[in-house]
C-alpha positions in Angstrom: 64.6 211.9 67.3 66.2 210.3 64.3 70.0 209.5 64.3 72.3 210.3 61.3 75.7 208.7 61.1 78.2 210.8 59.1 81.2 208.9 57.8 83.5 211.6 56.3 87.2 212.1 56.7 87.2 215.8 55.8 86.3 217.3 59.1 85.2 220.8 57.9 82.6 219.1 55.6 81.5 216.8 58.4 81.1 219.7 60.9 79.0 221.7 58.5 76.7 218.8 57.8 76.5 218.1 61.5 75.4 221.7 62.2 72.8 221.7 59.5 71.4 218.4 60.6 71.3 219.3 64.2 69.3 222.4 63.3 66.7 220.0 61.9 66.6 218.2 65.2 68.6 215.2 64.1 71.0 213.4 66.5 74.3 213.2 64.7 77.2 210.7 65.2 80.5 211.4 63.4 83.4 209.2 62.5 86.3 210.3 60.4 87.9 206.9 59.5 86.4 204.1 57.5 87.8 201.5 60.0 85.6 203.1 62.7 82.4 203.1 60.7 81.3 199.5 61.3 81.6 199.9 65.1 79.8 203.2 65.1 77.0 201.7 63.0 76.6 198.7 65.3 76.7 200.8 68.5 74.2 203.5 67.4 71.8 201.8 65.0 71.4 205.0 62.9 68.3 205.8 60.9 70.4 207.0 57.9 74.1 207.0 57.0 75.9 209.8 55.1 78.9 207.8 53.7 81.9 209.2 51.9 83.5 206.9 49.3 87.2 207.8 49.7 88.1 207.1 53.3 91.2 206.0 55.2 91.2 202.5 56.6 88.2 201.2 54.7 86.5 202.7 51.6 82.8 203.5 51.4 82.0 200.7 49.0 83.2 198.1 51.6 81.3 199.8 54.4 78.1 200.0 52.2 78.4 196.2 51.6 78.7 195.6 55.3 75.6 197.8 56.1 73.6 196.0 53.4 74.5 192.6 54.9 73.0 193.8 58.2 69.8 195.4 56.9 68.1 198.1 55.0 69.3 201.3 56.7 69.2 204.1 54.2 72.6 205.2 52.9 73.5 208.4 50.9 76.9 208.3 49.3 79.1 211.5 49.4 82.0 211.7 47.0 84.0 213.9 44.7 83.8 211.1 42.1 81.1 212.4 39.7 81.5 209.8 37.0 78.3 208.0 36.1 80.0 204.6 36.5 80.7 205.4 40.2 77.1 206.4 40.7 75.8 203.2 39.1 78.2 201.1 41.2 76.8 202.8 44.3 73.2 202.1 43.4 74.0 198.5 42.5 75.7 198.0 45.8 72.6 199.3 47.6 73.0 203.1 48.0 69.7 205.0 48.3 71.0 208.2 46.9 74.3 209.8 45.7 75.5 213.4 46.1 78.7 214.6 44.3 81.0 217.1 46.0 81.0 220.0 46.2 77.5 220.2 47.4 75.2 222.7 49.2 74.4 221.6 52.8 70.8 222.5 52.3 70.6 220.0 49.5 72.0 217.3 51.6 69.5 218.0 54.3 66.6 218.0 51.8 67.9 214.6 50.4 68.1 213.2 53.9 64.4 214.1 54.5 63.4 212.7 51.1 65.2 209.4 51.6 63.8 209.0 55.2 60.3 209.8 53.9 60.3 206.9 51.4 62.3 204.4 53.5 60.2 201.4 54.8 60.0 201.0 58.5 60.6 204.7 59.2 57.4 206.4 60.4 56.9 210.1 59.8 56.1 212.1 62.9 53.0 214.3 63.1 54.8 217.5 62.3 52.6 219.3 59.8 51.7 223.0 59.6 48.5 224.0 57.8 47.9 227.6 56.7 44.6 227.6 54.9 45.1 225.8 51.6 48.9 225.5 52.2 50.4 222.5 53.9 54.0 222.2 55.1 55.3 218.8 56.2 58.3 219.7 58.4 59.6 216.1 58.4 59.5 215.4 54.7 60.3 219.1 53.6 57.3 219.1 51.3 55.0 222.0 50.5 51.5 221.7 48.9 48.9 224.3 47.9 45.5 222.8 47.3 47.1 219.4 47.2 49.6 220.3 44.5 53.3 220.0 45.3 55.3 223.3 45.3 58.7 223.1 43.8 61.5 225.1 45.4 65.3 224.9 45.4 66.8 223.4 48.5 68.0 226.8 49.8 64.6 228.4 49.2 62.8 225.4 50.7 64.9 225.6 53.9 64.0 229.3 54.2 60.3 228.8 53.8 60.3 225.8 56.2 62.0 228.0 58.8 59.2 230.6 58.4 56.6 227.8 58.7 58.2 226.7 62.0 58.1 230.3 63.2 54.8 231.9 61.8 54.0 235.5 62.5 57.5 236.3 63.8 59.6 239.0 62.3 63.2 238.2 61.2 65.9 240.5 59.7 68.0 239.4 56.8 70.9 238.8 59.1 68.8 236.6 61.4 67.5 234.5 58.5 71.0 234.0 57.1 72.4 233.0 60.5 69.6 230.7 61.5 68.8 229.1 58.1 71.8 229.2 55.9 74.5 229.3 58.6 77.3 231.6 59.6 79.5 230.0 56.9 77.3 231.7 54.3 79.5 234.3 52.5 77.1 235.7 50.0 75.2 239.0 50.0 72.3 239.5 52.3 70.4 240.6 49.2 70.2 236.9 48.5 67.4 236.7 51.1 65.4 239.3 49.1 65.8 237.2 45.9 64.8 234.0 47.7 61.7 235.6 49.1 60.8 236.8 45.6 61.2 233.3 44.2 59.1 231.8 47.1 56.3 234.3 46.5 56.3 233.4 42.8 56.1 229.7 43.7 53.2 230.3 46.1 51.2 232.5 43.7 48.2 230.2 44.0 48.2 230.5 47.8 45.4 233.0 48.6 46.5 236.1 50.5 43.6 235.5 52.8 45.3 232.4 54.1 48.7 234.0 54.6 51.6 235.7 52.9 55.3 236.7 53.4 55.2 240.3 54.4 58.0 242.8 54.0 58.2 245.1 57.0 60.3 248.2 56.2 63.2 248.6 58.6 62.3 245.4 60.4 62.6 242.4 58.0 60.3 239.6 56.9 57.3 237.9 58.4 55.2 234.9 57.4 51.8 236.3 58.4 49.2 233.5 58.6 46.0 232.4 60.1 47.1 228.9 61.2 44.5 226.1 61.0 
């Protein structure tokens, strides 16, 4: 199990990120003060750090420099400072990625998977689902049909990965919202229908003989597959 260290002084944001990351089977360590970050990093040896820039006690730039002095642990910067100069400063200091607030939690999770996937020394686990010509890597959050990458938004991607983890099971809209997008989601449940429509469009080259997302009237949705 990979460990993520969240250094974020806004507790509501930190708690949401923790919930989404734990749903992806990450172990999560939280600190809410920059002064505590170095000790937490040394004590836990995380696989990746989500690091806010504006922190009490010690800012994110200083923490990033300390982390880089110790090794190559991946770091994703989180900040409300969207100016390109701040982003360039982060990359020059050694950040692996940069996400501006406000952000969608699913995007952060997708970025975490992407950074871990390309980081040296971090080995991907054998956690792949194959449904005919479609392959889903549950670690890297990548989907391919006949070897070609399928492009989905982070929210749609998280929904399809959930289906891939639970093939041939039926889920109502409410269950999908709760288990994939979280109880803090305040949009219409019709958003699930629209997401399914977009996913089906993205998977138009996936033969129905291999599998499909079925709509079951009065019941919900099901990824019906013949798993290989």
